[in-house]
N, C-alpha and C positions, 0 to 999 in steps of 0.2 A: 177508427180518426185517431181518437183520445189517446191509445196507445203509442200509436205510430208517432205522434206528435211530443208524447211523454218520454217515450222511450230514445227518441232523437234527442231530448235537453239533455237527457241525461248521460246518454252514449257519447256525444261530444265531449264533454270535460272529462269524462274516463278516458277516452283515446288522445287527450292530450296529455292528461298525467302519465299516460302510458308511455308518449314518446317522448315526452321532454322530462321525463323524472325516473319511471320505474327502468327502461332502456338505458339512460346513461350510468343508474346504480348497479344494474346487471353486468354493464361492461368493467365497471371498475373491480365487482365481486370476480368477474370471471379473471381478469388482469391478476388482481391479488390471491387468487386460489385457485388456476388452472396453469397447466403448462403440460401440452400433452398429455392432458387428465388430470384428476382431482390431484389437487400439492397442498399442504402446507407450508413449506420450505422457506416460501416469503414473508409469512406471519411468524413463524418459527426465528427466521433472521432478524426480523425486528425486534421479538420480544428477549431474543438472545443479543441483542446489542444493547450495553448498560445506559447509552446515552438516548435511547429510545423508550428504555423502561422505565428511565426519570422522569421523561417528558409526561409519559402517560400518567405516573404515577403524582406529579406535580398539577397536571392538569385537573385531576379529581380533588386533590388536597385543595389546591387555590378557588376551585367551585364548593368547596366544604365549607372552608372560611368564610368565602365571600357570602355565603348564603346566611352563615352565622351573624358574620356583621350587620349583614341587611334584617335580620332580623331584631336584631338588637337595637336598630337604628328605629326600624318601621314599627313593632308593635305598641311603644308608647303613643307614638301617633294615632296610631288603631284606635287605642282605649280613650283619648281624648276626642277623637271626633265621633266616636260611638255615644259616649257617655255624659259630653259638655256642648251646649251653644254659647259661644263667646264672640264679643264682636272681633269681627277679623278673620272668624271662619270661613266663610266663603272665599276671602280672597288668597288665604293659605291653600284652600283643597284646590283652588286654581293654580297658583303655585306648581303645585305637585301633576302639573301637566307637562311641565315644562323639560321634565327628561324624556317621555316618550315623543316630542317632537326633535330634539335636539341630535344630530349625525354625532357620532361616535367618535369621528377623527375631529370633530372642534373641540368637544369634551375633553378629549386627549389633550389635544393643545394646551387648553383653561389648566389642567393640572402641570402640562410642563411649567407653562408660565409662573403655576404660584408655588409649585414645589420643587422645582431644581435648582441648580448651580447657583443661577445669576436670577433666580425668581424673586417673587414679590415678598414670601415669607424668608427667605435667606437673604433679602434687604432688611428685616426687620429685626431677625435674630442675631446676624450679622455672622451667620456659618450657614454651611450647606444643610437643611435638615435631612437629608440621606434618606429620602423617600422616592425620588423617580429614578427609574433603570434595576427597582428593587419588588418584591413580593409586596411591599405595603401600598404601593401606588396602584396596584392591579386591584386589591381588594377596594379600598377608596373609592375609585372610579366605578368599579362594578358595584358596591353600594346605593353611588349617585344613582345610576340607573334605575335600581332595582327595589330601593325601599319604599318609593310609591305601589309599587305592586303589592304591598305587604300590607302599606296602609290601607289601600282601597279595598281590597279582598277580605281582611280580617274584620275592618269597621262597618264594613255592609251585612258580614253575617254578627257580628259584635249587638249589633244595633237592633238585629231580631229574634235575640234570646229572650225565650218568652221570660217577663219579669216576673212570672207568678212563681216560678222554680226558684227562684233567687228568695221571694218573699216567703216561700214555704222553709226554705231552708233557714233563713233567719230566725222564724219562730222556734227551730229547731236546735237553735242556738250557736248557729256557724256565722261565722264576722272574718271580716278582713281578709287574710290572705288564705286560709282554711274554706270560707267561701267560695273565693277562686279557685283554689285548687279542686277541691271536689265538686264542683257545680257548673261555675263558669267556662273554666279550661275543656273539659269533656266535650261542652257545648261547640266550641268556637273553634277544636282541633280542626275538623276537616279543611277549616280557611286556612290556618297556619300551617297545615302540610302541603295544600294545595299551592300556597303563595312561595313557600319554600323549594317545593320539587320544580316550579316554573323558572324562580330564581335560579336555581341548580343548572337547569338545562339552560338559559343565557350565558351563564357564567360558562358552562362546560365548553358552549361552540362558540365565547368571544372569541373575535380576531384582531380588531382594531386597537384595542385596549392595551390586551398582551404584546401586541406587534410592537408597539412603540414605545410602553410604558414599561415594559420587561426586560429592554436590552437584548443584549445574546443572551443572556444566562437563562432567563426566565422564562422560557418558550413554552406553549402549549401543543396540543395535538394540531389543532387546528394551524400553528404558524409552522410548524413541523410540517406538514403535508404540503404548505404554501412553498417553502423553502425548498424541501427536498424534489418539487415539480418544478419550481420556475428559476432555482438556480445550479440545481443540480442534473436538469432532468432526466432524474430518476423516477420514469413512472410506476416501475412494479413493486420499489419502496413506498412510495405516496399512495398506491393502491392498496397497498397492506394496510399502511397506517389509516387509511380512511376507512378500510373494511372493521379495524377495531373500534374506529371512534362510531362508527355507522352501528356497529353492534352495541355498544356501551348505551348511546343517545339514544338509540329504540327502546330498551330495557328500562331506562331512565320516563322517557314519553310514555311510554306502557302505565308505569308507578303514576305518573302525575295524571293521566287521563282516570286511572279509577280514583283516585284522590277528587279530580274532578267532580264525578260524579257525585260521589258522596258530600262535596261542597255545594252543587247545586240541588240536590234534595233537602239540605238544613237549609239553605237562602230561601226555600218556596215558603218558610214561614212568616206570618203574615202580620204577627203580634206586634208591632214595633216599639220600642224602649223610649219615652220621652225624654229627651237630652235634659240635662241639668243646665237652666239659663243661668250664666256667669255676669255679671255687672262690671264695671269698673271698677265697683269698690270689692267684688267678690276677688277681680283679680291681683288684690294686691295683699291677699292672703298666701299663707303657705302653698294649697293648691293652686292658687292663681299665677303665684311666681313660678311655680313649675311648668304650667302649662305658655307661660310667658317666655321660659327660657327655652325651651324645648321650639316653640314656634319661630325662635331667633335664630335655633340652631339651622332648623331646617332653613331658615333663608338663606343661611351663610353658605350652607353645604349645596344648596342650590346654585344661587347669584353668583358666589364668590368666584368661581370659573368663568362665569358666562361676564363677566365683568371684566375679568381679568385679560380676557381676549379683546372686548370692547378697547378698553384702556390701552393694551400694546396696539393695537392697530392705528393709535393716535399719536405713538410716539416713535419718533425719528431723530435719532444722534440726540435723545435725550431731551426733547423739546416735542411739545403739542404741534402734530403737522399733518396734512393728508396726503402726504409726501408718498406711504403705504398704500394708498389706494391708487395715487397715479401709477405707480409702478405694476400695480396688478392688473390695470388694464393697457399696461402699455407692453406692445409683443416684443421688446427690447430688452425686457426683466424676466418673459416667462418663455423661452423660445424653446424647452424641454417638453411643452405641451401638444404643440404640433396644431392648436387652435386656439382661437383668442378666448378670453373670459368671459366675454358674452357668448361665445357659445357653448363653453363651459355651462354657465348659468339655463342656457337655451336647451341642452341635455338633460342637465338634470331635472326640469320642468318636464320635458316631453316623458322621461324616461317615469317620471312620480306620477303622472296622469295616465299614462298606457297602464304602466301597473295596476292603477285603481280599478280599471276598465275591465283588464284582462282577466286578472285574480276575482273581481265580483262575478264576473261571466261563467268562472269555474265553479264557483265555490256554491253560486246561489241555488241552482239546481241541484247540486248535491246536499247541502242542505237543507233541501226540501224535501227531497227524495228518503234521506234517514230520518226527517221527522214528522211523516205525513204517510209513508207507505209500511206494512208490516210486510216482510219475505224471508225466505231461509237465507241465511247468511247475512243477515244485516249487520251483527256484531263485528266480524270480519271485513265488512265493507267500510264500517265506522273506522277500524284499524286502518286498514290499506289507505282509506282518505289521507289521514291526518299523519301517513310516515312521511311527507316532507318536513313535520315539526320536526323529525329526527335526523334531518340530516343538514349540512351547515353551509354556506355560500362557497366555500372553498372547495368542498366535494362534489357541489352541483358542477363548476364551474370546470373541474378535474374532468366529472363525466362529458360535460359539451365537448371538451377538448378532445376527448377521445373516441366519439361518437359522430360529430358534426363537422369535425376539422377539415375534411375532404368532400364539403356538401356548399353549395352557393349560400345557404344561410351563418355559415361561419366568418364572423368580424363582419356584420352587420348589424346595426340598430336592432331588429328585431330579438336576435339572440341573447345580448342584452335586456332587453325589454322582460324576454321570456324568462329567464334568469330569476330577475329580480319578480318577475309575478310568481313565481312556484318558491321563492322562499317568503313572500309576503302569504300568499294562499292560506296557509295553515290558519293563521291568525282570523283573516278575513271568514274562512267558515267556521271558525268557533264561534267567532262573535254573532254570523247570523243563524247558525244553530242556535245558541243561547234564546237568541231573539225569538226564532221563532217555536222555540219547546215552550216560553212563556204563554203563549197566544192559547187561549181555550178553544178546545177543537170544536167546541159545542156554536160557535161562533159561526167557523168555515161550514158545519154541518147546517146550520140555519140559512146560508147561502145557497147550499146545493139543494136544500127542503124547497128554496122559494123559486128554483128554476136555473141559477146560476151552474154553468160549467167547472169543471175544476181550474183551470185556468180564470177563469173570472173571477170566481170565488179569492184565488189567490192574489190577483193584482189589485180587485175591490176591498177585500176586507182584511186577509192580511200582510198583503204588503206595507200598507201606511201604520199598520200596529208595529211593524218590526222594521221605522225608517230608522229610530235610534241605532239599533245594532249596525245596520246598515251603513249610518254613519261613522260609527266605532270602527268598521273594518276596514271603510275608507280611509279614515285617517291613521289605521295602523299601515294599511299597505302603501299609503302615499309616503309616510316619516320613514319607513324602512327601504323604500326605492332611495330616497333622499340621501338617507345616510349609507347607502349599502357600499362596501370598498372592495372587499374579497372578490367577489365574482368579478364585479368590473375589470379590477386589476389585471386577472387574469385573461379578460376575455376583449377587451375594449382595444380597437387601434386609436391612436392619437386624435381621430377628427371626433371620437365619440368618447373624449376624456369628460368627467363629470367632475360636480366643485369639489365634492368628499376625496375625489382620486388626485384633483389639483393641490388640494391643501396639503396631503401627505407629502406629494414632489416636492413641495415648498418645506416641509418640516424635514424632510430627508435632505434637502441641500442645505439647511440651517437659515433659510429665509424665514424668521419668526416673524418679523413685522408683513411682510407680502401674505402669509400663512395667517395672521390673526385679522387680515384685512380682506381677503378673500373668504375666511370663517365668517364673519360679522355679516355678508352678503348672503353667506347659505345661512346664517340663522334668521336672515330677516325673509328669506326664500320659502323656507320651513313654516316659520309662523304666519306668514300669509297664506300659505296654500295649506295649512292646520285652519286658520279662520274661514276660508272660502268653503271648504267641505263641511265647516262646524256650522257656517253661517245659522242651518236649518234648525240645528238642534243644539242649544246652549245649555241643557242640563242632561247630557249624555255624557260626562263625564263624573 
């Protein structure tokens, strides 16, 4: 009986992934690689086109540059958080959570308002800063989103570096940069590489940021697929581009997973360094001033785009007013949505919480299977269940259009919710898998020895210990659903317009005041949803 229940619990998530991920991906491969038999002519046509070649090169190039900038900003923060304890450290650490819960379309609007031709920076310096609609804007926005990943992952490992190694090196004469280069850097390199690879994947698959901030010139593969399918209705070329994107992202994902294994093993180090306490007097020293300046940089970098949106939402014809909010909620000013603003808010919340439930139901049994059972092909299954990480929202939506267009599921609430769940699922799975992996197996074995069956041991012993990772996964799922734009744009009929999609339509029609007002509401919903999920676990982040 145990095996029947267990196999059913594991088979249903795998069947779900097969129908709603692998089948659409196979159909994309078929369209891009098959015509009366296997063929490479569609791939050759894409690679033979100078524009598509430039897009592929730019996508990889901007991801590398974005990763480098992210490391440049994030590594000093990782050092500060790992080595020092100072007033306001907890508040700054909490502030680093902000990019995780802010929808990308809203942050994109913030960068437009800050760096645009008529933006706040232009008003201060008296000219266009020349950032928006260039590669510079894409790099800055990507760094905004991803530098907290570097800070958190690297600082988490840095504070676990055994202090005895550095003390021994000091007795042998190593000091300063030599000590860091020869001893500390090799010990924290798994975290640096893993965070860099995760940042690279996020930048490689980014959609909203290059779509809005890159203009018509700086196009990524993701935007190219979207334009080719939705504007030109060229599914063959779109599928060929998707095949190239999937192949590259699968390679990058494999490298990331290997680096994550090394990071996880190194993170098991239990000897924690004691951070040096810095009082108010210490903050006036040269080192203290560096920490203060970096903290101010983080504050401005994170808060400025959000404040720009809030301020613009309250500005109408040069005066402070709530008119933008009135217009957002007035059907007279948003006829293009096919739904009221209240309806868009409701849709976003429903999609968000549905995504949390569905992605968790898929991820939890598979995370348990791969952490607690040993069987042949386990490594292969681990790679297969993580493959959705190598796909993008636009590619998922393209597959759904091709597979489900003639089914009753198409153009319904559930097709969008399922797409959101597939997009969020890898992060929920990785979070739960990491949490379960840290639980000592002897606790489970003790419960089994005392008469509990496997199910009861999991529910009563292991699940309570993994609640932190469950909350992290839920936060990711909700935040990613609220922020999702590409798949929703391609799959949603007007009655299922979300707030992110509505903000994009406002930006497209140059109604920045209304876009800002709706973005503030989107910001509030994101924060409220985040707090509701995080309520039972304040130390998760």
